[in-house]
N, C-alpha and C positions, 0 to 999 in steps of 0.2 A: 481410917477416919470416916470414909463414905459410908461404911456399916452404921457406925455410930451416930452420924448425922440423919442418916434414914430412918434407923430407928426412934430418934426423937421427933421426925416429922410424921410418922406412922400412927396409926391408930392402936397400936401394940402397947399393952402396959407392962408386959413381961418378957425382958431380953431373951431368956433361954427359947421361949416360945417363938419368938422373931427369928432367931437365929437358926433354929432347927426347921422350923416349919418354911421360912421363907428363903434365908440364905442358903443354907444347903442344899434345898431341893432345885430351887430356880435359878441361882445366881452361881452356880458351880463353874461355868464357862468362864464366866466375868473374872472369877477369882480361882484359877487353877490350883495354887498353893494353899488352899482354905483348911485353917486348922479346926480342931475341936473347939466345942463351945466352952469347956473349962479353960484351954489354953487362951481362947480368945479373952475371956474375962480377965486371965492372970496379966495379959499384956494391956488391958485398957487404962490403967493409970499412967503408964508411959507414953500413951498418946495425947493425954491432957497436959502433963507437966513434964518436961524434958528433964533427962536425968543430969545430975550435976557433974 
């Protein structure tokens, strides 16, 4: 959720660029179990709407 909120508050227009250039490079220590961009995109819908 933190990554999604930060993306929406940032000046980046492309999530893949934001994730690979900022999150994967500089935030790895903050998120030690960081997943790939594709996997994160697959998980995005579950952060917005809880499963039934």
